C-alpha positions in Angstrom: 56.6 96.8 115.6 56.4 93.6 114.5 57.9 90.4 116.1 58.6 87.8 112.8 60.8 85.7 115.1 60.4 83.7 118.7 61.5 80.6 120.5 58.0 78.9 119.0 58.5 79.3 115.2 59.0 76.6 113.6 61.3 77.5 110.4 61.8 76.1 106.8 65.0 76.5 104.7 64.6 77.3 101.3 68.0 76.4 99.1 68.9 74.7 102.3 70.7 71.9 100.0 73.4 74.7 99.3 76.8 75.3 100.6 75.8 78.7 102.0 71.7 77.1 102.6 74.2 74.0 104.6 76.2 76.9 106.5 73.7 78.8 107.1 71.3 76.3 108.9 74.2 74.7 111.0 75.1 78.1 112.1 71.1 78.3 113.4 70.9 75.5 114.7 73.4 75.8 116.6 72.3 79.3 117.8 69.2 77.5 119.2 66.7 77.9 116.3 64.6 75.3 115.2 64.5 74.0 112.0 61.8 71.8 111.0 62.3 71.5 107.2 64.2 72.5 103.8 63.2 72.8 100.3 65.0 72.6 97.3 63.7 71.5 94.3 64.2 67.7 92.9 65.4 66.9 96.6 63.0 65.1 98.4 63.7 63.0 100.6 67.0 64.0 101.9 68.1 65.5 104.7 70.5 68.1 106.1 72.2 66.9 109.2 68.8 64.8 110.3 66.7 67.5 109.0 64.3 66.7 106.5 64.0 68.1 103.0 61.2 68.4 100.9 60.3 69.6 97.0 58.2 72.5 97.3 57.5 75.1 100.4 53.9 73.8 100.6 54.4 69.7 101.3 57.4 71.0 104.0 54.9 73.0 105.5 52.1 70.2 105.3 54.7 67.6 107.2 56.7 69.8 110.1 53.8 72.8 110.3 56.6 74.9 109.8 55.6 78.9 109.9 58.5 81.3 108.8 61.2 80.9 106.1 64.1 81.9 105.5 65.8 81.8 101.8 69.6 81.4 100.7 69.4 80.9 97.1 70.8 81.6 93.9 69.7 85.3 92.9 67.9 84.6 89.4 65.0 82.3 92.1 64.8 84.7 94.8 62.0 86.0 93.8 60.0 82.9 92.5 61.2 81.7 96.2 59.5 84.2 98.4 56.8 83.6 96.5 56.1 80.3 96.7 57.0 81.7 100.4 53.8 84.1 100.1 51.7 82.1 98.5 51.8 79.6 101.1 51.0 81.8 103.7 
């Protein structure tokens, strides 16, 4: 069995500035998850509850060391978001 998430995971949230992304980010933070970044194209420099937002996954990883991604984007953008995370490693 593979373990994808541990107490040491540094999580980035794709789509964090949207309503679902913000809601679930707050829930994850409240449960003790280490959310280190959000990604929403065109929203770099913003933050959600003090968590920085970046334009793309590679920039978020470089700045924060994120090693896990969770996706909360509209369905039409889901494939591209997942591919961006996979391509970024």
